[in-house]
N, CA, C and O atoms as CSV, one atom per row, in Angstrom:
chain,resi,resn,atom,element,x,y,z
A,1,MET,N,N,-0.499,59.564,-60.576
A,1,MET,CA,C,-1.774,58.940,-60.852
A,1,MET,C,C,-2.842,59.566,-59.946
A,1,MET,O,O,-2.681,59.628,-58.728
A,2,LYS,N,N,-3.917,60.021,-60.556
A,2,LYS,CA,C,-4.996,60.627,-59.776
A,2,LYS,C,C,-5.966,59.555,-59.310
A,2,LYS,O,O,-6.215,58.570,-60.006
A,3,THR,N,N,-6.508,59.766,-58.117
A,3,THR,CA,C,-7.536,58.847,-57.638
A,3,THR,C,C,-8.863,59.242,-58.272
A,3,THR,O,O,-9.085,60.404,-58.612
A,4,THR,N,N,-9.741,58.256,-58.424
A,4,THR,CA,C,-11.070,58.526,-58.977
A,4,THR,C,C,-12.047,58.734,-57.823
A,4,THR,O,O,-11.778,58.315,-56.697
A,5,PRO,N,N,-13.180,59.383,-58.101
A,5,PRO,CA,C,-14.197,59.532,-57.044
A,5,PRO,C,C,-14.645,58.174,-56.488
A,5,PRO,O,O,-14.930,58.052,-55.297
A,6,GLU,N,N,-14.705,57.153,-57.356
A,6,GLU,CA,C,-15.108,55.817,-56.918
A,6,GLU,C,C,-14.063,55.241,-55.953
A,6,GLU,O,O,-14.407,54.645,-54.933
A,7,HIS,N,N,-12.801,55.427,-56.289
A,7,HIS,CA,C,-11.708,54.949,-55.437
A,7,HIS,C,C,-11.778,55.639,-54.076
A,7,HIS,O,O,-11.666,54.984,-53.039
A,8,ASP,N,N,-11.965,56.968,-54.078
A,8,ASP,CA,C,-12.052,57.731,-52.830
A,8,ASP,C,C,-13.233,57.263,-51.979
A,8,ASP,O,O,-13.117,57.148,-50.759
A,9,ALA,N,N,-14.365,56.995,-52.624
A,9,ALA,CA,C,-15.558,56.540,-51.894
A,9,ALA,C,C,-15.325,55.153,-51.296
A,9,ALA,O,O,-15.747,54.876,-50.173
A,10,ARG,N,N,-14.652,54.283,-52.052
A,10,ARG,CA,C,-14.352,52.937,-51.567
A,10,ARG,C,C,-13.434,53.005,-50.343
A,10,ARG,O,O,-13.619,52.256,-49.384
A,11,MET,N,N,-12.454,53.896,-50.379
A,11,MET,CA,C,-11.535,54.063,-49.248
A,11,MET,C,C,-12.309,54.547,-48.012
A,11,MET,O,O,-12.076,54.064,-46.904
A,12,ALA,N,N,-13.216,55.488,-48.204
A,12,ALA,CA,C,-13.982,56.061,-47.094
A,12,ALA,C,C,-14.862,55.013,-46.414
A,12,ALA,O,O,-15.028,55.038,-45.195
A,13,LYS,N,N,-15.426,54.092,-47.199
A,13,LYS,CA,C,-16.372,53.114,-46.670
A,13,LYS,C,C,-15.694,51.869,-46.089
A,13,LYS,O,O,-16.324,51.115,-45.347
A,14,MET,N,N,-14.423,51.646,-46.417
A,14,MET,CA,C,-13.699,50.490,-45.905
A,14,MET,C,C,-13.548,50.628,-44.388
A,14,MET,O,O,-13.295,51.721,-43.881
A,15,THR,N,N,-13.703,49.523,-43.676
A,15,THR,CA,C,-13.561,49.607,-42.217
A,15,THR,C,C,-12.097,49.434,-41.817
A,15,THR,O,O,-11.355,48.658,-42.419
A,16,PHE,N,N,-11.710,50.169,-40.797
A,16,PHE,CA,C,-10.355,50.046,-40.276
A,16,PHE,C,C,-10.133,48.626,-39.753
A,16,PHE,O,O,-9.060,48.050,-39.937
A,17,ALA,N,N,-11.155,48.068,-39.102
A,17,ALA,CA,C,-11.047,46.716,-38.530
A,17,ALA,C,C,-10.758,45.669,-39.599
A,17,ALA,O,O,-10.126,44.655,-39.302
A,18,SER,N,N,-11.200,45.886,-40.827
A,18,SER,CA,C,-10.958,44.902,-41.893
A,18,SER,C,C,-9.515,44.968,-42.400
A,18,SER,O,O,-9.006,43.978,-42.926
A,19,VAL,N,N,-8.861,46.094,-42.254
A,19,VAL,CA,C,-7.503,46.280,-42.763
A,19,VAL,C,C,-6.456,46.056,-41.668
A,19,VAL,O,O,-5.346,45.603,-41.949
A,20,TYR,N,N,-6.807,46.370,-40.442
A,20,TYR,CA,C,-5.868,46.283,-39.318
A,20,TYR,C,C,-5.152,44.927,-39.216
A,20,TYR,O,O,-3.933,44.904,-39.050
A,21,PRO,N,N,-5.875,43.791,-39.309
A,21,PRO,CA,C,-5.162,42.497,-39.211
A,21,PRO,C,C,-4.092,42.335,-40.303
A,21,PRO,O,O,-3.070,41.689,-40.077
A,22,HIS,N,N,-4.325,42.911,-41.463
A,22,HIS,CA,C,-3.342,42.849,-42.549
A,22,HIS,C,C,-2.100,43.669,-42.196
A,22,HIS,O,O,-0.977,43.272,-42.505
A,23,TYR,N,N,-2.313,44.813,-41.549
A,23,TYR,CA,C,-1.180,45.616,-41.083
A,23,TYR,C,C,-0.344,44.803,-40.086
A,23,TYR,O,O,0.882,44.756,-40.186
A,24,VAL,N,N,-1.019,44.167,-39.128
A,24,VAL,CA,C,-0.321,43.382,-38.108
A,24,VAL,C,C,0.468,42.249,-38.771
A,24,VAL,O,O,1.648,42.058,-38.476
A,25,THR,N,N,-0.175,41.508,-39.652
A,25,THR,CA,C,0.487,40.398,-40.346
A,25,THR,C,C,1.691,40.886,-41.130
A,25,THR,O,O,2.751,40.259,-41.105
A,26,LYS,N,N,1.533,41.994,-41.820
A,26,LYS,CA,C,2.616,42.527,-42.645
A,26,LYS,C,C,3.840,42.871,-41.803
A,26,LYS,O,O,4.956,42.478,-42.142
A,27,VAL,N,N,3.640,43.597,-40.716
A,27,VAL,CA,C,4.793,44.016,-39.916
A,27,VAL,C,C,5.398,42.840,-39.141
A,27,VAL,O,O,6.619,42.735,-39.028
A,28,GLU,N,N,4.550,41.958,-38.609
A,28,GLU,CA,C,5.077,40.829,-37.842
A,28,GLU,C,C,5.823,39.838,-38.729
A,28,GLU,O,O,6.803,39.231,-38.296
A,29,SER,N,N,5.366,39.673,-39.965
A,29,SER,CA,C,6.056,38.747,-40.875
A,29,SER,C,C,7.444,39.259,-41.258
A,29,SER,O,O,8.282,38.499,-41.743
A,30,LYS,N,N,7.678,40.541,-41.037
A,30,LYS,CA,C,8.976,41.142,-41.344
A,30,LYS,C,C,9.801,41.396,-40.083
A,30,LYS,O,O,10.805,42.107,-40.120
A,31,GLY,N,N,9.360,40.800,-38.952
A,31,GLY,CA,C,10.143,40.895,-37.735
A,31,GLY,C,C,9.887,42.123,-36.878
A,31,GLY,O,O,10.616,42.375,-35.918
A,32,ARG,N,N,8.855,42.891,-37.218
A,32,ARG,CA,C,8.493,44.044,-36.385
A,32,ARG,C,C,7.356,43.617,-35.465
A,32,ARG,O,O,6.818,42.519,-35.608
A,33,THR,N,N,6.987,44.481,-34.520
A,33,THR,CA,C,5.989,44.097,-33.521
A,33,THR,C,C,4.687,44.890,-33.654
A,33,THR,O,O,4.628,45.952,-34.274
A,34,LYS,N,N,3.654,44.321,-33.042
A,34,LYS,CA,C,2.360,44.998,-32.972
A,34,LYS,C,C,2.508,46.303,-32.194
A,34,LYS,O,O,1.849,47.292,-32.515
A,35,GLU,N,N,3.367,46.316,-31.176
A,35,GLU,CA,C,3.605,47.527,-30.377
A,35,GLU,C,C,4.204,48.630,-31.257
A,35,GLU,O,O,3.834,49.798,-31.134
A,36,GLU,N,N,5.125,48.255,-32.141
A,36,GLU,CA,C,5.705,49.247,-33.061
A,36,GLU,C,C,4.645,49.763,-34.026
A,36,GLU,O,O,4.613,50.951,-34.345
A,37,LEU,N,N,3.781,48.868,-34.487
A,37,LEU,CA,C,2.674,49.286,-35.360
A,37,LEU,C,C,1.798,50.295,-34.628
A,37,LEU,O,O,1.430,51.324,-35.193
A,38,HIS,N,N,1.464,50.004,-33.375
A,38,HIS,CA,C,0.622,50.915,-32.590
A,38,HIS,C,C,1.314,52.256,-32.367
A,38,HIS,O,O,0.660,53.298,-32.341
A,39,GLN,N,N,2.633,52.230,-32.207
A,39,GLN,CA,C,3.391,53.469,-32.047
A,39,GLN,C,C,3.282,54.332,-33.308
A,39,GLN,O,O,3.125,55.550,-33.226
A,40,VAL,N,N,3.367,53.692,-34.463
A,40,VAL,CA,C,3.265,54.401,-35.741
A,40,VAL,C,C,1.850,54.970,-35.911
A,40,VAL,O,O,1.686,56.121,-36.313
A,41,ILE,N,N,0.831,54.159,-35.603
A,41,ILE,CA,C,-0.556,54.621,-35.728
A,41,ILE,C,C,-0.810,55.773,-34.759
A,41,ILE,O,O,-1.468,56.750,-35.115
A,42,ALA,N,N,-0.296,55.662,-33.544
A,42,ALA,CA,C,-0.468,56.727,-32.545
A,42,ALA,C,C,0.204,58.011,-33.008
A,42,ALA,O,O,-0.350,59.096,-32.833
A,43,TRP,N,N,1.389,57.902,-33.597
A,43,TRP,CA,C,2.085,59.100,-34.096
A,43,TRP,C,C,1.234,59.819,-35.146
A,43,TRP,O,O,1.108,61.043,-35.116
A,44,LEU,N,N,0.653,59.053,-36.074
A,44,LEU,CA,C,-0.131,59.660,-37.159
A,44,LEU,C,C,-1.474,60.185,-36.668
A,44,LEU,O,O,-1.894,61.272,-37.066
A,45,THR,N,N,-2.161,59.421,-35.800
A,45,THR,CA,C,-3.563,59.714,-35.479
A,45,THR,C,C,-3.823,60.260,-34.081
A,45,THR,O,O,-4.860,60.877,-33.837
A,46,GLY,N,N,-2.886,60.035,-33.162
A,46,GLY,CA,C,-3.108,60.426,-31.769
A,46,GLY,C,C,-3.856,59.371,-30.967
A,46,GLY,O,O,-4.109,59.581,-29.781
A,47,PHE,N,N,-4.219,58.239,-31.578
A,47,PHE,CA,C,-4.964,57.190,-30.868
A,47,PHE,C,C,-4.028,56.335,-30.028
A,47,PHE,O,O,-3.005,55.857,-30.518
A,48,ASP,N,N,-4.386,56.142,-28.751
A,48,ASP,CA,C,-3.629,55.207,-27.917
A,48,ASP,C,C,-4.227,53.804,-28.114
A,48,ASP,O,O,-5.184,53.636,-28.869
A,49,ASP,N,N,-3.662,52.813,-27.438
A,49,ASP,CA,C,-4.112,51.426,-27.614
A,49,ASP,C,C,-5.596,51.253,-27.301
A,49,ASP,O,O,-6.308,50.529,-27.997
A,50,LYS,N,N,-6.050,51.925,-26.247
A,50,LYS,CA,C,-7.459,51.814,-25.839
A,50,LYS,C,C,-8.380,52.393,-26.925
A,50,LYS,O,O,-9.366,51.762,-27.306
A,51,ASN,N,N,-8.054,53.597,-27.420
A,51,ASN,CA,C,-8.858,54.210,-28.494
A,51,ASN,C,C,-8.887,53.310,-29.719
A,51,ASN,O,O,-9.933,53.101,-30.334
A,52,LEU,N,N,-7.726,52.787,-30.055
A,52,LEU,CA,C,-7.594,51.946,-31.241
A,52,LEU,C,C,-8.479,50.708,-31.131
A,52,LEU,O,O,-9.178,50.351,-32.079
A,53,GLN,N,N,-8.445,50.057,-29.972
A,53,GLN,CA,C,-9.259,48.856,-29.780
A,53,GLN,C,C,-10.750,49.182,-29.855
A,53,GLN,O,O,-11.530,48.405,-30.405
A,54,GLU,N,N,-11.145,50.332,-29.300
A,54,GLU,CA,C,-12.562,50.737,-29.366
A,54,GLU,C,C,-12.994,50.944,-30.814
A,54,GLU,O,O,-14.084,50.528,-31.205
A,55,LEU,N,N,-12.145,51.584,-31.606
A,55,LEU,CA,C,-12.468,51.828,-33.012
A,55,LEU,C,C,-12.551,50.522,-33.797
A,55,LEU,O,O,-13.393,50.377,-34.683
A,56,ILE,N,N,-11.681,49.578,-33.469
A,56,ILE,CA,C,-11.725,48.257,-34.114
A,56,ILE,C,C,-13.010,47.540,-33.721
A,56,ILE,O,O,-13.696,46.979,-34.575
A,57,ASP,N,N,-13.339,47.557,-32.429
A,57,ASP,CA,C,-14.550,46.884,-31.937
A,57,ASP,C,C,-15.813,47.485,-32.551
A,57,ASP,O,O,-16.779,46.772,-32.820
A,58,GLN,N,N,-15.798,48.793,-32.768
A,58,GLN,CA,C,-16.960,49.476,-33.353
A,58,GLN,C,C,-17.023,49.325,-34.874
A,58,GLN,O,O,-18.001,49.728,-35.504
A,59,LYS,N,N,-15.968,48.739,-35.461
A,59,LYS,CA,C,-15.893,48.540,-36.916
A,59,LYS,C,C,-16.147,49.843,-37.678
A,59,LYS,O,O,-16.942,49.887,-38.617
A,60,VAL,N,N,-15.454,50.900,-37.253
A,60,VAL,CA,C,-15.636,52.206,-37.894
A,60,VAL,C,C,-15.013,52.198,-39.295
A,60,VAL,O,O,-14.067,51.463,-39.576
A,61,THR,N,N,-15.574,53.033,-40.149
A,61,THR,CA,C,-15.018,53.201,-41.485
A,61,THR,C,C,-13.761,54.060,-41.391
A,61,THR,O,O,-13.522,54.717,-40.378
A,62,PHE,N,N,-12.964,54.048,-42.453
A,62,PHE,CA,C,-11.796,54.921,-42.472
A,62,PHE,C,C,-12.224,56.382,-42.370
A,62,PHE,O,O,-11.510,57.203,-41.794
A,63,GLU,N,N,-13.391,56.706,-42.929
A,63,GLU,CA,C,-13.892,58.076,-42.836
A,63,GLU,C,C,-14.068,58.480,-41.372
A,63,GLU,O,O,-13.601,59.543,-40.964
A,64,THR,N,N,-14.735,57.644,-40.586
A,64,THR,CA,C,-14.935,57.915,-39.160
A,64,THR,C,C,-13.605,57.876,-38.417
A,64,THR,O,O,-13.344,58.715,-37.555
A,65,PHE,N,N,-12.770,56.905,-38.750
A,65,PHE,CA,C,-11.462,56.742,-38.112
A,65,PHE,C,C,-10.650,58.027,-38.221
A,65,PHE,O,O,-10.139,58.531,-37.221
A,66,PHE,N,N,-10.532,58.556,-39.439
A,66,PHE,CA,C,-9.701,59.741,-39.629
A,66,PHE,C,C,-10.396,61.035,-39.215
A,66,PHE,O,O,-9.725,62.017,-38.897
A,67,THR,N,N,-11.736,61.053,-39.213
A,67,THR,CA,C,-12.456,62.227,-38.704
A,67,THR,C,C,-12.214,62.361,-37.199
A,67,THR,O,O,-12.139,63.471,-36.671
A,68,SER,N,N,-12.094,61.226,-36.519
A,68,SER,CA,C,-11.857,61.215,-35.071
A,68,SER,C,C,-10.394,61.447,-34.703
A,68,SER,O,O,-10.082,61.739,-33.549
A,69,ALA,N,N,-9.507,61.320,-35.673
A,69,ALA,CA,C,-8.065,61.399,-35.407
A,69,ALA,C,C,-7.571,62.836,-35.287
A,69,ALA,O,O,-8.180,63.769,-35.809
A,70,SER,N,N,-6.458,62.986,-34.590
A,70,SER,CA,C,-5.722,64.260,-34.548
A,70,SER,C,C,-4.458,64.024,-35.370
A,70,SER,O,O,-3.444,63.557,-34.853
A,71,ILE,N,N,-4.535,64.351,-36.645
A,71,ILE,CA,C,-3.425,64.055,-37.562
A,71,ILE,C,C,-2.177,64.850,-37.163
A,71,ILE,O,O,-2.228,66.058,-36.933
A,72,ASN,N,N,-1.067,64.133,-37.092
A,72,ASN,CA,C,0.206,64.747,-36.731
A,72,ASN,C,C,0.546,65.858,-37.722
A,72,ASN,O,O,0.446,65.650,-38.931
A,73,PRO,N,N,0.948,67.040,-37.231
A,73,PRO,CA,C,1.279,68.139,-38.145
A,73,PRO,C,C,2.436,67.810,-39.092
A,73,PRO,O,O,2.567,68.441,-40.141
A,74,ASN,N,N,3.274,66.836,-38.738
A,74,ASN,CA,C,4.377,66.453,-39.622
A,74,ASN,C,C,3.981,65.407,-40.655
A,74,ASN,O,O,4.830,64.929,-41.408
A,75,ALA,N,N,2.699,65.047,-40.698
A,75,ALA,CA,C,2.248,64.032,-41.659
A,75,ALA,C,C,2.531,64.440,-43.102
A,75,ALA,O,O,2.738,63.581,-43.958
A,76,GLN,N,N,2.543,65.742,-43.377
A,76,GLN,CA,C,2.803,66.171,-44.762
A,76,GLN,C,C,4.233,65.854,-45.192
A,76,GLN,O,O,4.561,65.962,-46.374
A,77,LEU,N,N,5.089,65.463,-44.242
A,77,LEU,CA,C,6.454,65.059,-44.575
A,77,LEU,C,C,6.501,63.634,-45.142
A,77,LEU,O,O,7.545,63.188,-45.619
A,78,ILE,N,N,5.366,62.922,-45.088
A,78,ILE,CA,C,5.295,61.564,-45.650
A,78,ILE,C,C,5.163,61.701,-47.162
A,78,ILE,O,O,4.190,62.260,-47.667
A,79,THR,N,N,6.152,61.186,-47.868
A,79,THR,CA,C,6.153,61.271,-49.330
A,79,THR,C,C,6.523,59.907,-49.902
A,79,THR,O,O,6.955,59.006,-49.185
A,80,GLY,N,N,6.343,59.785,-51.196
A,80,GLY,CA,C,6.713,58.554,-51.876
A,80,GLY,C,C,5.513,57.879,-52.494
A,80,GLY,O,O,4.398,58.400,-52.467
A,81,VAL,N,N,5.761,56.709,-53.050
A,81,VAL,CA,C,4.717,55.978,-53.762
A,81,VAL,C,C,4.237,54.810,-52.908
A,81,VAL,O,O,5.035,54.066,-52.338
A,82,ILE,N,N,2.913,54.666,-52.833
A,82,ILE,CA,C,2.304,53.522,-52.154
A,82,ILE,C,C,1.082,53.098,-52.965
A,82,ILE,O,O,0.242,53.929,-53.314
A,83,CYS,N,N,0.989,51.827,-53.257
A,83,CYS,CA,C,-0.133,51.283,-54.037
A,83,CYS,C,C,-0.288,51.999,-55.385
A,83,CYS,O,O,-1.405,52.171,-55.874
A,84,GLY,N,N,0.823,52.410,-55.974
A,84,GLY,CA,C,0.781,53.054,-57.286
A,84,GLY,C,C,0.460,54.538,-57.271
A,84,GLY,O,O,0.372,55.164,-58.327
A,85,TYR,N,N,0.284,55.107,-56.088
A,85,TYR,CA,C,-0.048,56.533,-55.973
A,85,TYR,C,C,1.089,57.277,-55.279
A,85,TYR,O,O,1.636,56.796,-54.286
A,86,ARG,N,N,1.442,58.442,-55.797
A,86,ARG,CA,C,2.417,59.299,-55.127
A,86,ARG,C,C,1.643,60.044,-54.043
A,86,ARG,O,O,0.773,60.860,-54.347
A,87,VAL,N,N,1.959,59.764,-52.783
A,87,VAL,CA,C,1.194,60.253,-51.629
A,87,VAL,C,C,0.993,61.769,-51.676
A,87,VAL,O,O,-0.116,62.265,-51.473
A,88,GLU,N,N,2.076,62.494,-51.944
A,88,GLU,CA,C,1.989,63.958,-51.896
A,88,GLU,C,C,1.123,64.556,-53.003
A,88,GLU,O,O,0.793,65.741,-52.951
A,89,GLU,N,N,0.751,63.753,-54.007
A,89,GLU,CA,C,-0.080,64.260,-55.105
A,89,GLU,C,C,-1.555,63.903,-54.969
A,89,GLU,O,O,-2.371,64.338,-55.782
A,90,ILE,N,N,-1.909,63.120,-53.958
A,90,ILE,CA,C,-3.314,62.734,-53.761
A,90,ILE,C,C,-4.085,63.959,-53.283
A,90,ILE,O,O,-3.702,64.605,-52.308
A,91,GLU,N,N,-5.171,64.268,-53.978
A,91,GLU,CA,C,-5.932,65.482,-53.678
A,91,GLU,C,C,-6.991,65.282,-52.599
A,91,GLU,O,O,-7.222,66.182,-51.793
A,92,ASN,N,N,-7.642,64.110,-52.570
A,92,ASN,CA,C,-8.689,63.866,-51.588
A,92,ASN,C,C,-8.055,63.698,-50.202
A,92,ASN,O,O,-7.239,62.796,-50.008
A,93,PRO,N,N,-8.419,64.557,-49.233
A,93,PRO,CA,C,-7.771,64.514,-47.910
A,93,PRO,C,C,-7.882,63.164,-47.202
A,93,PRO,O,O,-6.910,62.708,-46.599
A,94,LEU,N,N,-9.045,62.520,-47.264
A,94,LEU,CA,C,-9.218,61.239,-46.596
A,94,LEU,C,C,-8.357,60.160,-47.254
A,94,LEU,O,O,-7.682,59.396,-46.564
A,95,THR,N,N,-8.381,60.099,-48.565
A,95,THR,CA,C,-7.569,59.115,-49.282
A,95,THR,C,C,-6.091,59.336,-48.981
A,95,THR,O,O,-5.336,58.376,-48.823
A,96,LYS,N,N,-5.681,60.594,-48.903
A,96,LYS,CA,C,-4.286,60.914,-48.574
A,96,LYS,C,C,-3.938,60.395,-47.180
A,96,LYS,O,O,-2.855,59.843,-46.983
A,97,GLN,N,N,-4.842,60.565,-46.209
A,97,GLN,CA,C,-4.587,60.103,-44.849
A,97,GLN,C,C,-4.493,58.574,-44.785
A,97,GLN,O,O,-3.641,58.031,-44.082
A,98,VAL,N,N,-5.370,57.887,-45.518
A,98,VAL,CA,C,-5.312,56.423,-45.558
A,98,VAL,C,C,-3.971,55.988,-46.147
A,98,VAL,O,O,-3.338,55.064,-45.636
A,99,ARG,N,N,-3.543,56.643,-47.203
A,99,ARG,CA,C,-2.267,56.292,-47.841
A,99,ARG,C,C,-1.071,56.689,-46.971
A,99,ARG,O,O,-0.027,56.039,-47.037
A,100,TYR,N,N,-1.202,57.737,-46.162
A,100,TYR,CA,C,-0.161,58.051,-45.177
A,100,TYR,C,C,0.039,56.831,-44.267
A,100,TYR,O,O,1.165,56.390,-44.035
A,101,LEU,N,N,-1.070,56.303,-43.763
A,101,LEU,CA,C,-1.002,55.156,-42.867
A,101,LEU,C,C,-0.398,53.955,-43.585
A,101,LEU,O,O,0.464,53.272,-43.032
A,102,ASP,N,N,-0.842,53.693,-44.809
A,102,ASP,CA,C,-0.290,52.586,-45.588
A,102,ASP,C,C,1.221,52.738,-45.765
A,102,ASP,O,O,1.968,51.767,-45.649
A,103,LYS,N,N,1.655,53.947,-46.044
A,103,LYS,CA,C,3.082,54.216,-46.275
A,103,LYS,C,C,3.890,53.981,-44.996
A,103,LYS,O,O,4.965,53.384,-45.045
A,104,LEU,N,N,3.383,54.443,-43.867
A,104,LEU,CA,C,4.075,54.245,-42.600
A,104,LEU,C,C,4.183,52.758,-42.255
A,104,LEU,O,O,5.231,52.298,-41.800
A,105,VAL,N,N,3.103,52.012,-42.470
A,105,VAL,CA,C,3.112,50.569,-42.206
A,105,VAL,C,C,4.121,49.889,-43.132
A,105,VAL,O,O,4.855,48.997,-42.708
A,106,ASP,N,N,4.155,50.311,-44.382
A,106,ASP,CA,C,5.098,49.755,-45.350
A,106,ASP,C,C,6.545,50.018,-44.923
A,106,ASP,O,O,7.391,49.127,-44.992
A,107,GLU,N,N,6.817,51.239,-44.485
A,107,GLU,CA,C,8.170,51.585,-44.035
A,107,GLU,C,C,8.564,50.763,-42.806
A,107,GLU,O,O,9.706,50.317,-42.690
A,108,LEU,N,N,7.615,50.566,-41.897
A,108,LEU,CA,C,7.875,49.760,-40.704
A,108,LEU,C,C,8.221,48.329,-41.121
A,108,LEU,O,O,9.195,47.751,-40.637
A,109,ALA,N,N,7.420,47.770,-42.017
A,109,ALA,CA,C,7.652,46.395,-42.470
A,109,ALA,C,C,8.983,46.252,-43.213
A,109,ALA,O,O,9.609,45.192,-43.178
A,110,LYS,N,N,9.404,47.310,-43.874
A,110,LYS,CA,C,10.665,47.247,-44.623
A,110,LYS,C,C,11.892,47.453,-43.737
A,110,LYS,O,O,13.024,47.446,-44.222
A,111,GLY,N,N,11.661,47.637,-42.431
A,111,GLY,CA,C,12.778,47.727,-41.505
A,111,GLY,C,C,13.354,49.116,-41.320
A,111,GLY,O,O,14.442,49.269,-40.765
A,112,ARG,N,N,12.635,50.131,-41.779
A,112,ARG,CA,C,13.127,51.498,-41.591
A,112,ARG,C,C,13.187,51.822,-40.101
A,112,ARG,O,O,12.347,51.364,-39.326
A,113,LYS,N,N,14.169,52.602,-39.709
A,113,LYS,CA,C,14.330,52.983,-38.300
A,113,LYS,C,C,13.128,53.813,-37.847
A,113,LYS,O,O,12.622,54.650,-38.594
A,114,MET,N,N,12.680,53.569,-36.617
A,114,MET,CA,C,11.492,54.236,-36.082
A,114,MET,C,C,11.638,55.755,-36.108
A,114,MET,O,O,10.671,56.457,-36.400
A,115,GLU,N,N,12.842,56.281,-35.806
A,115,GLU,CA,C,13.000,57.739,-35.800
A,115,GLU,C,C,12.861,58.338,-37.203
A,115,GLU,O,O,12.568,59.526,-37.338
A,116,LYS,N,N,13.067,57.537,-38.239
A,116,LYS,CA,C,12.860,58.013,-39.612
A,116,LYS,C,C,11.376,57.952,-39.967
A,116,LYS,O,O,10.849,58.836,-40.643
A,117,ILE,N,N,10.711,56.894,-39.501
A,117,ILE,CA,C,9.272,56.734,-39.779
A,117,ILE,C,C,8.479,57.851,-39.102
A,117,ILE,O,O,7.589,58.448,-39.706
A,118,LEU,N,N,8.815,58.125,-37.834
A,118,LEU,CA,C,8.116,59.163,-37.066
A,118,LEU,C,C,8.787,60.495,-37.369
A,118,LEU,O,O,9.596,61.000,-36.590
A,119,ARG,N,N,8.437,61.034,-38.493
A,119,ARG,CA,C,9.108,62.210,-39.038
A,119,ARG,C,C,9.099,63.402,-38.088
A,119,ARG,O,O,8.089,63.735,-37.469
A,120,GLN,N,N,10.250,64.018,-38.002
A,120,GLN,CA,C,10.390,65.241,-37.222
A,120,GLN,C,C,10.678,66.392,-38.197
A,120,GLN,O,O,11.403,66.212,-39.175
A,121,ALA,N,N,10.121,67.546,-37.931
A,121,ALA,CA,C,10.315,68.687,-38.834
A,121,ALA,C,C,11.753,69.188,-38.748
A,121,ALA,O,O,12.116,70.144,-39.434
């Protein structure tokens, strides 16, 4: 399924702070921790807890969030379907990065082992 320009624009304008509490709720309701969530986010983006809190406080958009990030070189190893989209087929780089994060959070919530989530080449 291809993303539309409208979908890509909506993803870019969404704030990370508006989605973050949902990530926390999702993983904690499945017995995982906020610390594990932060570990996954840090692996993908390079943000430590302090950076993450600053970005949340500033209510940055996903566009700003991912522009500021240092995306892990192994991120392209993230594959599969999330929200009806096959991650590896998404053409818009920002939308792909947002879906990478969604996929990692989903895997964490589903109880996947951390060493599998934090892909190694």
